[in-house]
N, C-alpha and C positions, 0 to 999 in steps of 0.2 A: 058386327057389320056383315051384311050379306055380300056375296061375291060380286054381284052387279054393281053395288054401291062402291065397293073397293076398286073395281075397274074404272068407274067414273071418276073417283078421287085420284087415281093414278094418272089418268089422262089429263085431268084438270090441273094437277099440281106439278106437272113436268112439261116444260116447253117442248121437249123432244123425247119420245119414249118408244122403244122398240120391244114388241112382244115377240120373243124368239125362242128357238130351241137351243139351250145351252147358255153360255155367257159370251160377252165380247172377246174375252181372252181364250175361250174354248167353245166355239160354236159347235153344235152337235148335228148340224146338217148343212149341206152346201148352200141352200137358199139363205139360211141365217148368216152364214159366212159372207156371202155376197153383199147382203144388206149392211153388215158391220164394216166391211171394207169400204163401201161407198160413203158411209157416215164418217169413218175415220179419215178418209181422203179429203173430206170437206172440213176437217179440223173442228168438228162440233162435239161438244160434250152431250151425252144423251143418257137417259135412264133406260133400264131394261128390266124385263120380267122373263125369267126362264120358265116357260110354260110346261116344261117337262118336270119341274119341281113343284108346280102349282096346278094340279089337275082340275081344280075348280075353275080357275081362269081359263085353262085350255078348253074346257067344255062350254063355258059361258060366253066368252068373247066372240066366237064366230056368229052367234045369233044376235048379239048386241050390235056388232059391226056390219052384219049382213055381208061378211067376208069369210069364206070357209077355210082359208089356209093360213099358214104362218111361214114367215114372219109377217107382222103387221106394224107399220110405222105410222105414228101420229105426230103431227107438228101443230102445236097450239090447239089441241083438241080436235083436229081434223084428220081423218084417216087418209093417208097418202096412198097406201097400197102395199103390195107385197114385193118380193125380191125382184121380179122382172120389171115392175114399174119403177122401183127405186133405182135399179141399174140403168134403165133407159133415161130416167130423169137426170142421173149423174152424168151419163155420157153426153147428154144434150146441154148440160150446164144449168138445167132448170132446178135441180135439187139444190145446188149451191146458191142460186138466186133466192129460192124460197127460204132457205136457212138464214141467209144474210138479211133478207127483207123482213123476216120475222124477229130478227135480233136474237136468234137462238145461239 
C-alpha cells in the first residue's frame, strides 16, 4: 500500500487521529505536547502516528493536507488544524463540543 493510501485509511478508520512528533506518553516537541494535553483534558481516546518514526508519512501528509506543520489533528476525516488551533479551540470550549458532537 502506498503512503498516501495508508494516510487516507488511517484518517478514515479513526474517529480522532493526531499526527505528531513522538507519542502521547512522550511527545517530542512542545507543539505535540500541547495538542496531547488538550485532547487528554477532553477525555477523548485518540489514535496517533509518530511522524518521526514514519518519514514517509512525515513527507507525504503536508501535501495531502495542504498543511505544512505538525501536529495535525483530524476528527472524523476533517483536518482541524495544528497546535495553536487545537489550543484555541480547547480554551473556547469548541474542541470539547466538536468531540462530543461527533461522538468521539
